[in-house]
N, C-alpha and C positions, 0 to 999 in steps of 0.2 A: 964269320962269317957270321953268325948269332949277331953276335956284338956290333956288323955290320949294318944288319938289318935295323937292329935297335936304334942304331942311329939314325937312320933312315925314316924311321916310322917316326921320329921323337921331334924330327926334323918337319916333316912334314905336320907332324899335328901341329906346331911352332907358329908355321904358315895357317894352318887354320885358324888357330887362334886368333895372330894378326889380320885376316885376311877380315875374322868376323866384328874384333872389335873398329877398323875400318867399317863395316857393314854397319854398326851399328853407330856409330859418329854420324852416318848418313843419314840415320834413318831420323835420329833428334833432329837431324839440321832440317830434313822435309816437312817432317811433323810444325818445326817452329815454324817453316816459313809458309806452310799451307795449309797450317791447320788441321791436319789429317793422320791417325794410324797411318804409320806403312810397312809393311814387312818383306826386306826385299833377299828373304830365304839364308844361307850360307855356303860356304868354300865347300865343305865335305859334299854338298849335294851337286855342285858343280862336275865334279870331278867324277861323277859317274851319270852325270847327264847326257840321254839321247835320247830323240822323238825319230818316227818315221812314220810315211803318209805314203798310200797309194790315194792319187791323185790322177782320175783318169777320165775326162771330156770327150766323147762319141767312142770314136778306134782310137784313140793319141791320149798315150800317158804320159803327161809331163812329171807326176813321179812314181817313185817308186820305192818300197819300204826298206831295200839293199842301200839305198840314199837313208846316209844318216846323218842329222838337222843339230841344231842348240833347241831343248825345247825349253820356253816359259810359259805361263800361267798365269795368268792378272785376273782376281778378283776387287772390283769396283763397287761400292753403295753407292748408286746415283740416286735422285731425287725419285727417278720413276721406276727405285729397286736395284737388285743386285744384273751385275752383270759378270760373266765370265766369258774371258778370253784365252787363245790358245794360242800361242805366236812359236812358228818354229820357221828359221837359215839355214841355210846355208855357205861352203867360204866363199861359193858365185857369185854371189848378190842377191839368190834366189828366197825367198819370202811368202810364211800362209800363212794367213789368220785368220781363226776362226770365231764367231762369237756368238754370244745369245746372250741380250739384256731383256730388261724388263722381268724378271727374274726374283717372286716372293721368296722373301728368305727365310721360309721354312717348307721348301722344296725339298722335291724326295728323286733317285733315281729311276727307272732311266730320262735326264731332263732331255724333253723334247721345245726345240726351237721353229719357228716356218719361217721357210725365206720369201721373198714376195720381191714384185718392181717397187713396189713403194717404201719398201723398208718401214713403215711406218707401223706401227700397234697400234689392235685393234680394240684394246682395251682387256684381252682376254689372253692371247698364246705370247707366251715368250717372243722375240725377233730373233732369229737366224740372220749373219752376217758371212760370206766365208771370201776369201780373196784371196788368188796368187800371183806374186810379181817377179818375174825374172827378169835378167842383163841378157840386152843382146847387141846386135852392133849399133842401135841406135837410141840403145840406152835400155833405163829401166820400162818395159814393156808388162800389159795386165794381159792377162790369159782372162776364159769364158768365167762367165760369173754365174750363180745360182739362181734364178728365180721364181722358180716354183719347186715347193720339195721340202724339205726337212732333213736338220743338222738336229739329233738327238746324243749326247753328253753320258756315255755307259760306266763308265768308272770313274770316281773321282777321288785316292785316295792321295797323300804327301808322298809313295814309293812309283803311284802309276796314274796315269788319266787313262780311259778312250773316249773317242767320239769318232762316229759315221756319218755321212750323208747318203741324201739317194735326193736328189732333182733333177730338174733341166733349169737348160741359163743358155746362155752364147756369149758374145762377145757384151759392152756398152753397146752400140751402136743399133743390133736388136734387142734392147729390152722391151720394147713398145710391140714386137717381132716373132709370137710367139714359133710360127710356124718354120724360123732358123734355128731354135731352141734344142741340142743334143742332150743325151743320155747326163750326168754328171754323177760320178760315182766317188768317195770319199771315206777313207779309213785310216783313222791313225793313231798314234800313239806315244806315249811321252810316258820316259825311264826318267824317275827323280827331278822332273822338273823343274826351273829356277820358280819360283815363288813367289809374287810383288802381292801384297796384299794392302787397298788405301780405301783407308774408311770404314773397314770391317776385321774383324781376329779371320786368320786364314780355318784354323780351328773350327770356325761357325761354318765355313761355304766346305770344306772336305767334309767326306761320309765316310 
């Protein structure tokens, strides 16, 4: 039994090494074509990857932490500053994206971004956006979006990331009609997320 376990472990390491070699080749190809540094993560983190989110609009629950999701984090250096994006998806085609951009490189936690209808940068506060899409009979459907409030990143390590949103919002057609907005509460965590970084070293972002 010990020998069997050793063989399985060795096979697992061999598969990881092969996958990491493929990833390294992909990173090099992307960097040569796009001209920015890219870090696509490693195979070991993918095996332990798990995302969970509570997403509630008014009295309707769209996602619960018991729904396990694939968790990705993307760090991108843009002209307007740093952007941090969390992307989580389930096997049924549901996908949640939470992003803060226009972040200064010397930021500290908690990192707060503000939602607005215009989703534009006011020259001072990082900009937040959050969107959840799910598959229905009519295809991909968007759910209510935040138009006022904050998105806060509270933890940002390689092993775990956490964020929460306290906001108000509604359907896209209600963007200019605050009377129809409902409270939006979001609380999510990413365990061993797959980290992709473009134009910046991930270690310069992680806290």
